[in-house]
C-alpha positions in Angstrom: 0.0 0.0 0.0 2.7 2.6 0.8 4.5 1.7 -2.4 1.3 2.5 -4.3 1.0 5.9 -2.7 4.7 6.7 -3.4 4.4 5.8 -7.1 1.1 7.7 -7.3 2.8 10.8 -5.9 5.7 10.5 -8.3 3.4 10.3 -11.2 1.1 13.1 -10.2 1.7 16.4 -11.8 -0.5 19.5 -12.4 -1.1 20.6 -15.9 2.3 21.8 -17.2 3.6 23.4 -20.3 6.1 22.0 -22.8 9.0 23.9 -21.2 8.3 22.3 -17.9 8.0 18.9 -19.6 11.3 19.5 -21.3 12.8 20.1 -17.9 11.2 16.9 -16.5 12.6 15.0 -19.5 16.1 16.4 -19.0 16.0 15.4 -15.4 14.8 11.9 -16.3 17.6 11.6 -18.9 20.2 12.8 -16.5 19.1 10.2 -13.9 19.4 7.5 -16.7 22.9 8.7 -17.7 24.1 8.6 -14.1 22.7 5.0 -13.7 24.6 3.9 -16.9 27.9 5.1 -15.3 27.3 3.2 -12.0 27.7 -0.6 -12.4 26.9 -1.2 -8.7 23.6 0.6 -8.8 22.7 -1.2 -12.0 22.5 -4.4 -9.9 19.6 -2.8 -7.9 16.2 -3.2 -9.4 14.9 -0.1 -7.6 17.5 2.1 -9.4 16.0 1.2 -12.7 12.5 1.8 -11.5 13.4 5.3 -10.4 14.3 6.1 -14.0 11.1 4.4 -15.2 8.9 6.5 -13.0 10.6 9.7 -14.0 9.9 9.0 -17.7 6.3 7.9 -16.8 5.8 11.3 -15.1 6.5 13.0 -18.4 4.1 10.8 -20.3 1.3 11.0 -17.8 1.5 14.8 -17.6 0.8 15.1 -21.3 0.0 11.8 -23.1 -0.1 13.5 -26.4 2.5 16.1 -25.7 5.7 16.8 -27.7 7.8 14.6 -25.3 5.4 11.7 -25.0 6.9 9.4 -27.6 10.4 10.1 -26.3 9.3 9.1 -22.8 7.3 6.0 -23.9 10.3 4.7 -25.9 12.6 5.2 -22.9 10.1 3.3 -20.6 10.0 0.4 -23.0 13.8 0.4 -23.3 14.2 0.4 -19.5 11.8 -2.5 -19.1 13.6 -4.4 -21.8 16.9 -3.9 -20.0 15.2 -5.1 -16.7 14.0 -8.3 -18.5 17.6 -9.1 -19.3 19.1 -8.2 -15.9 16.3 -9.7 -13.8 14.8 -12.6 -15.8 11.7 -14.4 -14.7 9.5 -11.4 -14.0 6.9 -9.4 -15.9 9.4 -6.9 -17.4 9.4 -8.4 -20.8 5.6 -8.1 -21.0 5.8 -4.4 -19.8 8.4 -3.6 -22.5 6.3 -5.1 -25.2 3.3 -3.2 -23.9 5.0 0.2 -24.0 6.7 -0.5 -27.4 3.3 -1.5 -28.8 1.7 1.6 -27.3 4.2 3.8 -29.0 3.4 2.3 -32.4 -0.3 2.6 -31.8 -0.3 6.2 -30.4 2.6 7.6 -32.4 2.8 5.7 -35.8 4.8 8.5 -37.4 7.4 8.8 -34.6 11.0 8.7 -35.6 11.3 6.0 -32.9 9.0 3.6 -34.8 11.7 1.8 -36.7 13.9 1.1 -33.6 10.7 0.1 -31.7 9.8 -2.5 -34.3 13.3 -4.0 -34.1 13.1 -4.0 -30.3 9.8 -5.8 -30.4 11.2 -8.4 -32.8 14.2 -9.1 -30.6 12.0 -9.4 -27.5 9.6 -11.9 -29.1 12.4 -13.9 -30.8 14.4 -15.0 -27.8 14.8 -14.3 -24.1 18.5 -14.7 -24.6 18.9 -12.2 -27.5 21.3 -9.4 -26.9 20.2 -5.9 -26.1 22.1 -3.1 -27.7 23.0 -0.4 -25.2 21.4 3.0 -26.2 23.1 5.9 -24.6 22.8 9.6 -25.1 25.5 10.9 -27.4 28.7 12.5 -26.2 31.4 14.1 -28.3 34.9 12.5 -28.3 38.3 14.0 -28.7 40.7 12.6 -31.4 42.2 10.3 -28.8 38.8 8.8 -28.1 38.4 10.3 -24.7 34.9 11.7 -23.9 34.8 15.5 -23.6 31.9 16.7 -21.4 29.9 19.7 -22.4 26.4 21.1 -22.1 23.4 18.9 -23.1 22.7 19.2 -26.8 19.4 19.0 -28.6 20.2 15.4 -29.7 20.9 14.4 -26.1 17.5 15.6 -25.0 15.8 13.2 -27.3 18.7 11.2 -28.8 16.8 9.5 -31.6 14.9 12.3 -33.2 14.7 16.0 -34.0 11.2 17.4 -33.7 10.0 19.8 -36.4 7.1 22.1 -36.8 5.0 21.7 -39.9 4.9 24.9 -42.0 1.3 24.3 -42.9 0.3 24.6 -39.2 1.8 28.0 -38.4 2.8 31.1 -40.4 6.5 31.4 -40.9 8.4 33.6 -38.4 10.9 36.1 -39.8 14.6 36.0 -38.8 15.2 39.7 -39.0 18.6 40.3 -37.5 21.9 38.6 -36.5 24.0 40.6 -34.0 27.6 39.9 -33.0 29.9 41.1 -30.2 33.4 39.8 -30.3 37.0 39.8 -29.0 39.9 37.4 -29.7 38.7 34.7 -27.3 34.9 35.4 -26.8 32.1 35.9 -29.2 28.3 36.3 -28.6 26.0 35.9 -31.5 22.3 36.8 -31.1 19.7 35.7 -33.7 16.6 37.8 -33.5 13.4 36.0 -34.5 9.9 37.6 -35.0 8.3 35.1 -32.6 9.0 32.0 -30.6 10.0 29.0 -32.7 11.7 25.6 -32.3 15.4 25.4 -33.2 18.1 22.8 -33.1 21.9 22.9 -33.6 24.9 20.8 -34.4 28.7 21.2 -34.3 30.3 19.9 -37.6 33.8 18.6 -37.9 36.3 20.2 -40.3 36.2 18.6 -43.8 39.5 19.4 -45.7 38.4 17.2 -48.6 35.8 19.8 -49.6 37.5 22.8 -48.2 35.0 23.2 -45.3 36.1 24.6 -41.9 34.7 23.4 -38.6 31.1 24.8 -38.3 28.4 25.3 -35.8 25.0 25.7 -37.2 21.6 26.6 -35.8 18.4 25.6 -37.8 15.5 27.9 -37.0 12.3 26.0 -37.8 9.1 27.3 -39.3 11.0 30.5 -40.3 12.1 32.5 -43.3 14.9 35.0 -43.9 13.9 38.6 -43.4 14.2 40.9 -46.4 16.7 43.3 -44.8 18.8 40.6 -43.1 22.5 40.8 -43.8 23.3 37.3 -45.1 27.0 37.3 -44.2 28.4 39.0 -41.1 32.3 39.1 -41.2 33.9 38.7 -37.7 37.6 37.9 -38.3 38.6 37.3 -34.7 40.6 34.3 -33.4 37.4 32.2 -33.0 35.2 32.8 -36.0 35.6 34.1 -39.6 32.0 35.0 -40.2 28.4 34.2 -39.6 26.3 33.1 -42.6 22.5 33.0 -42.9 20.4 31.3 -45.6 17.0 29.8 -46.4 18.1 26.2 -46.0 14.6 24.8 -46.7 11.1 26.0 -47.4 10.5 26.6 -43.6 14.1 26.3 -42.2 16.6 29.2 -41.8 20.1 28.0 -41.2 22.6 30.2 -39.4 26.2 29.0 -39.7 29.3 30.0 -37.7 32.5 29.3 -39.6 35.0 28.3 -36.9 38.7 29.0 -36.7 39.3 27.6 -33.2 36.9 27.2 -30.2 37.0 25.5 -26.8 33.3 25.4 -26.0 30.0 27.0 -26.6 26.6 27.6 -25.0 23.2 28.1 -26.7 20.0 29.4 -25.0 16.9 31.4 -25.9 15.3 34.5 -24.4 11.8 35.9 -24.8 10.0 39.2 -25.3 11.2 39.5 -28.0 12.4 35.9 -28.9 16.1 35.6 -29.7 18.6 32.8 -29.7 21.9 33.5 -28.0 25.2 31.7 -28.8 28.2 32.2 -26.6 31.5 30.9 -28.1 34.7 30.7 -26.1 38.2 30.2 -27.3 41.2 28.2 -26.2 43.4 31.3 -26.2 41.2 33.0 -23.6 41.4 30.0 -21.2 45.2 30.0 -21.6 45.3 33.7 -20.7 43.1 33.0 -17.7 45.3 30.2 -16.4 48.4 32.4 -16.7 46.7 35.3 -14.9 45.6 33.0 -12.1 49.1 31.6 -11.7 50.6 35.1 -11.7 48.1 36.4 -9.2 48.9 33.6 -6.8 52.6 34.2 -7.2 52.3 38.0 -6.6 49.8 37.6 -3.7 52.3 35.5 -1.8 55.3 37.7 -2.6 56.8 39.8 0.2 58.3 42.3 -2.3 56.9 45.8 -2.5 55.0 46.4 -5.7 55.3 49.6 -7.8 52.5 52.1 -7.4 49.5 51.3 -9.7 51.4 48.7 -11.6 49.7 46.0 -13.6 51.4 43.5 -11.4 49.8 45.0 -8.3 46.4 44.9 -9.9 46.9 41.3 -10.9 47.9 40.5 -7.3 44.8 42.3 -6.2 42.7 39.8 -8.1 40.5 42.5 -9.7 41.9 44.8 -12.3 38.9 45.6 -14.4 35.3 46.2 -13.3 32.3 46.8 -15.7 29.4 48.9 -14.3 26.0 48.6 -16.0 23.6 51.5 -15.6 20.2 49.8 -16.0 17.8 50.7 -18.8 18.4 53.8 -21.0 17.2 55.4 -24.3 13.7 54.2 -25.2 13.6 52.1 -22.1 13.0 54.4 -19.1 12.8 51.6 -16.6 10.6 52.2 -13.5 8.9 55.6 -13.3 9.4 57.4 -10.0 6.7 58.5 -7.5 7.6 62.1 -8.4 7.1 63.4 -11.9 10.3 63.4 -14.0 12.2 60.9 -11.9 13.1 57.9 -14.1 15.1 54.8 -13.3 17.3 55.2 -16.4 18.6 58.6 -15.3 19.2 57.7 -11.7 21.1 54.5 -12.6 23.4 56.4 -15.0 24.2 59.1 -12.5 24.9 56.6 -9.7 27.0 54.5 -12.1 29.1 57.5 -13.1 29.8 58.4 -9.5 30.6 54.7 -8.7 33.0 54.4 -11.6 34.9 57.5 -10.5 35.1 56.3 -6.9 36.3 52.8 -7.8 39.1 54.3 -10.0 40.2 56.6 -7.2 39.9 54.2 -4.2 40.9 50.9 -5.8 42.9 51.9 -8.8 41.0 49.6 -11.0 40.1 50.1 -14.6 36.3 50.8 -14.7 34.1 50.6 -17.9 30.5 51.7 -18.2 28.2 49.7 -20.5 26.6 53.1 -21.4 28.0 56.6 -20.9 24.8 58.4 -21.9 21.1 58.0 -22.4 21.1 55.2 -25.1 19.3 51.9 -25.5 21.2 48.7 -25.0 19.8 45.2 -25.1 20.2 43.1 -22.0 22.3 40.5 -23.8 24.6 43.3 -25.2 25.4 44.4 -21.6 26.6 41.0 -20.6 28.5 40.7 -23.9 30.4 43.9 -23.1 31.5 42.6 -19.7 32.7 39.3 -21.3 34.4 41.1 -24.2 36.3 43.4 -21.8 37.3 40.4 -19.7 35.9 42.1 -16.6 36.8 40.6 -13.2 33.5 41.9 -11.7 30.2 43.0 -13.3 27.7 45.2 -11.4 24.3 46.2 -12.8 22.7 49.2 -11.1 18.9 49.4 -10.8 16.1 51.1 -8.8 13.3 48.9 -7.6 9.5 49.5 -7.9 6.4 48.1 -6.4 2.7 48.6 -6.7 2.5 49.3 -3.0 4.2 52.7 -2.5 5.0 51.9 1.1 7.4 49.1 0.1 11.0 50.3 0.5 14.6 49.1 1.1 17.8 48.0 -0.6 18.6 44.5 -1.9 21.2 42.8 -4.0 20.7 39.9 -6.4 23.0 37.2 -7.9 22.1 34.9 -10.8 20.3 31.7 -9.7 16.8 30.1 -9.6 14.3 32.4 -8.0 13.5 31.6 -4.4 10.3 33.6 -3.8 7.5 35.4 -5.7 8.9 38.8 -5.0 12.2 37.8 -6.6 10.3 36.5 -9.6 8.4 39.7 -10.0 11.6 41.8 -9.8 13.3 39.6 -12.4 10.2 39.8 -14.7 10.2 43.6 -14.5 14.0 44.0 -15.1 13.9 41.4 -17.9 10.9 43.2 -19.4 9.1 39.9 -19.6 6.4 37.9 -17.8 6.6 35.8 -14.7 5.7 32.8 -16.9 8.8 33.4 -19.0 10.9 33.5 -15.8 9.8 29.9 -15.1 10.9 29.0 -18.6 14.2 30.7 -18.1 14.8 28.6 -15.0 14.8 25.5 -17.2 17.6 27.1 -19.3 19.6 28.0 -16.2 19.9 24.3 -15.2 22.1 23.9 -18.3 24.2 27.0 -17.6 24.7 26.9 -13.9 27.8 24.7 -14.0 29.7 27.5 -15.8 28.3 30.4 -13.8 30.3 31.7 -10.9 27.5 31.3 -8.4 29.6 31.1 -5.2 31.8 34.1 -6.1 28.7 36.1 -7.1 26.9 35.2 -3.9 29.9 36.3 -1.9 30.1 39.6 -3.8 26.4 40.2 -3.3 26.8 39.6 0.5 29.6 42.1 0.8 27.8 44.8 -1.3 24.5 44.4 0.6 26.1 44.4 4.0 28.2 47.6 3.1 25.1 49.4 1.8 23.2 48.8 5.0 26.1 49.7 7.2 27.1 52.8 5.3 23.6 54.2 4.7 21.9 53.3 8.0 23.6 56.1 10.1 22.4 58.7 7.6 19.1 57.3 6.3 16.3 55.1 7.5 17.2 52.0 5.4 15.4 48.7 5.3 17.7 45.7 4.7 15.8 43.4 2.2 18.8 41.1 2.1 20.6 39.2 -0.6 18.3 37.4 -3.1 18.6 35.2 -6.2 16.7 35.3 -9.5 17.3 34.7 -13.2 18.2 38.0 -14.8 18.8 38.3 -18.5 21.5 40.9 -17.9 23.6 38.5 -15.8 23.0 35.4 -18.0 26.2 34.1 -19.6 28.5 36.4 -17.6 31.9 34.8 -17.1 32.8 36.7 -13.9 31.3 37.3 -10.5 28.2 39.4 -11.2 25.4 41.1 -9.2 22.4 43.3 -9.7 21.9 46.0 -7.1 18.5 47.6 -6.4 19.6 50.8 -4.6 16.1 51.9 -3.5 12.4 51.8 -4.4 11.7 54.6 -6.9 8.0 54.0 -6.3 8.4 55.0 -2.6 7.9 58.8 -1.9 10.8 59.1 0.5 13.2 56.9 -1.4 12.3 58.5 -4.8 13.2 61.9 -3.3 16.6 60.5 -2.2 17.4 58.9 -5.5 17.2 62.4 -7.1 19.6 63.9 -4.5 23.4 64.0 -5.2 24.2 63.3 -1.6 22.3 60.0 -1.6 23.8 59.0 -5.0 27.3 59.6 -3.5 26.6 57.7 -0.4 25.3 54.7 -2.4 28.4 54.7 -4.6 30.7 54.9 -1.6 28.8 51.9 0.0 29.2 49.8 -3.1 32.9 50.6 -3.3 33.2 49.4 0.3 31.4 46.2 -0.6 33.7 45.6 -3.5 36.7 46.3 -1.3 35.5 43.8 1.3 35.0 41.2 -1.4 38.5 41.7 -2.8 39.9 41.6 0.7 38.3 38.2 1.1 40.2 37.0 -2.0 43.7 38.4 -1.4 43.8 40.4 1.9 47.6 41.0 1.9 47.6 42.2 -1.7 44.7 44.6 -1.1 46.5 46.2 1.8 49.6 46.8 -0.3 47.5 48.1 -3.1 45.6 50.6 -1.0 48.7 51.8 0.7 50.4 52.4 -2.6 47.7 54.6 -4.1 48.2 58.3 -4.1 45.4 60.7 -3.2 45.1 61.8 -6.8 45.3 58.3 -8.4 
């Protein structure tokens, strides 16, 4: 009886969308992969049933959904394995039942051919071998597996789903944007509306003069009339980006590769765009050398020259990118008092912060925007990556429907922990709370590369400093450190935080945000937070660095 309730609970799900089901399928597939790596767990029948129930949950949630035939095939495959590992039970019958169900319910499924073969083998002999079906993984030339992010093929390894052009009008691919430096490139594909896409990394083919390529196929789409078909890049990673109408309803975007180490692909909404981050081997080599040099200098007892690059390397932070939120056509939140706009406040505070960071820490400081201009959220992160920033800080002013809500809070990139964090992220992303949930699915693939621990530490120091520095002068509410998925932090390769310096919707705090005194105090507080963060990394080097600075530096 208890087992029945446990299985019933595992299978129960509320009505969920395709993005949530994709997440469920990824989780099931991940559990399956881990089991295949553990020979000891494979001897335990329960371990296999955990995988079975996870795939069943996907199927039960939407029996006719886009992931149903994937899940049914995997259930049949798992039962087939069980029948070989633990003979004498009912597993063979269950496998035949699910395989037959797939052919009945999904006769056009790309799994159909493999399913028929599996049924034939099961019926032919109990002793027949069972071919191991594993998600794909890339291999190096030496045959050693090279781990990287999950690809479209690994999500459903035996097929690529396609939209039928007859079912929906074609979406227009209207722009391809590129930001690049010698060891990092971000490519953004702007699409008129949300569509399905898949991608593949192709090997170099000298026989036909083809370089290594990474392509993205945008389904149910057409090339826009004004789209630039070839975008030259010419950095150390890519030579160019080419776009063409590959099929009647497929737009193919190809990146011609010179040399890359890894890449990440994800999509954002409102408006829909596909983001490709490509990293080079050269950049990783530079990073390793810098880390080695920092460690050496931090442990050195020798005095360092004033403001030298060596001193900054020992410090651990030599370049900071400050991002004034919003700008141009995007005013951000509108203040309680007429004429007070978030975009103006964030720019003024960021200017003051940059000046103080240069003077007090001797670091190079770059602003993503120096004036009232529009920047996309993905462009801001790209600037930080291109400039090889050691810290990225995005400055914002919060807002709430309730004008009595007030306080300061600091965010780092992670899954949202409460409804308020979701609403803040939705507002700053200029999107909906529903899309934030979809974004959390994407984050699961990117979190391994994000500097979560470092960003969390930076957020702690900045929040604590703001409260300590501002409290003696102003009545400040400490809203604490929070986490949420912000577009502007997504893909950043350095510790990064988003700081909400006050509620512009609150009468008292709106008045403060428009005062030079408060703007200066906020900037001073953030500087103290950054200084405390650096001190936690290399305390000795920081002391030497601060002592070496002249008053006018």
